[in-house]
N, C-alpha and C positions, 0 to 999 in steps of 0.2 A: 530473967524470965528462966521457970522449970526447965528441962531437955523433957520435948514430948513424950506418952507413956508407948507404949510397942504396939503396935501391929497385931495383929490376927495369927497374921503368918511373921515373924520376924527375920528366917531370913532372906524373905524378898524386901522390908524394908528396909532390909542392911545391902543387898545388889539394888534397890529402889540412891542408897543415901550413896552410894560406891557411883555411881555413875552421874549422880549431882556430887560426886566430888571431882570426879575427873570430867567432868563440865567447867570447872571452876576454875579447877587447873590448868586446862587451855585458854581459857578470855584470863589468866592472872595477866592487869593492871592494861585489858581493854576497858575504857569510859566515855560515856560524853559528858556533858556540858550536867544534867540532869541528877547522873550518878555518883559524882561527885561531893567527899566532905561537906565538904565549904556549901553545896545546897540546901535552900532551903525543901523542896518537893518533889518528889521525883516524878517526871514529867513523863514517865512513861505508863506510870502507872491511872492516867487520865486516859482512862477508855474511850468515850468522847470527844480529846481530841488528837490523838492519838489515830482511831478508827481502828486500831488491833486491841484485841483482849486474848490471855492466853488461856486457852483450851485446853485441861488435864485429862490423863488417862486417869480409869477408874484411879488404879490402885497410887495417886498423884492426891486422889481428891483422899484417900483411905489418907495419907503424907496430911496435907492443908488441915484435915478435922483433926485429926488428934492434936498437929499445936496448934490449932485452935481452943481444943479441949485445954490444953497447959498452959496455957496464955491465961487461958478465962473468959472470954469470950468465946459465949451461946448465939448458933447457928440464929435461931430465932428472935434474936435478943440484938442483935448487929445494929453497932452504930450508926443512927441516920444522920454523920456528919453536912456539911452545907459544898463538901466538894465531889460526895458521893451523890447526891442529887444531877450533878455534872457531867454524869458519867465518870466519873471514882471508882475503882478498886476502893469494894470496903469493908477489907485488909490490912486499909490505911487506917495510924494512930491518925489524932491530932493535927499534931504537928506536922503529918503527908509520908511518915516511916511506914515502911511495911513491920505491922504485930508481929508477924510469920517467915522472918527476912530467913534464918536457916531451916524452913522447912518451903520454901517458896519453891513454887511448880519449874520445871525447865523448861517453854516460856518467858519464867519472868527472868529466867536465869540469861536466856542468847538472844534477850531482843535488848535490840541498840539502836539508840535516834541519828537520826542520817546526820549526829556529825561526833560519831565515837570514832573516838582514837585508837593508836595504837601503838603500848609501850617500843616499840620499831622503830616509828614513825611512820610519815602519812601514807607511806607509799603502799604501808602491811596491806591485805585484805583482811577482812575476817576470817579464819580454817571454817569454814561452809562443812565443807566435802566428813571434816573430823567430826563436829557439831548435829550434823543428818544421820551419819552413823550412830553416838548415845543417842536422837533421836529415836534409830528402828530402836537400839536395844529398850529403848524405853516404852515403845510401844511392846516388843516381846515381851519382857515382864510382865505388863497391863493383860496378854492376852489367855498367862497363867493364871494373874491374877482373878479373873473379873474372865474366861472362856466366854460366857455369853454375849457379852458387855463390853468389852476392851475398846470400844470409841471415845476419841475424848467429846469433850464437852465444855459448852462457852462459860466462863468459868463463874462470873457474877449468876446466872442461870444453874449450874448446880449449886452452890451454896443456897438460892433460894428456892429449889430443889429441897435441899437438906436441914433447910428449916421448918419448912410444912408437913412434913411427915415426922410420923412416932419414930426417936430412935428403935435399932433394928431395922428397918422399914426403909433405908434408905440402899438406890444401887450401889454406895461406896461401900458399903456395912463388913464387907468380907470379900474374904475368894469368893466363889459360887464352881458349885457343882456341875459338872458338863451332861 
């Protein structure tokens, strides 16, 4: 896969990627059955099954948009996979894997099924306080990126909005001036 093209403000993209790396480092070793390499499909990406869907911020959606473009996924031509009709993430490949994994939003990085296990033993709990602190820093970054509307939105709806708008007319197109 090709690397994502730069966001209009590369320093903001760098800040976002650094926060993603920070949360990834924090969660090294944490896994649930569906996120293990031998798993055939990530159940956490089955939104209808879990009842949960990530709500990325505008800067995260911009990162998603750039990753989709780099992967050759056109917003208006997202695959209509059989699992997508059942409430799965539209960014899954035919084999059930994320096509933009390195650019996946914060919510995708921090969600684990009920069977999540720590690399340090079953009594270890997810470091929620540290995860929440990183989430607040991403929200602050989103406010700098899109001060008029920094709020998160459901991923599927945001992708549908992106598909229905002409290029450059999306709220994720770049930083807004106050």
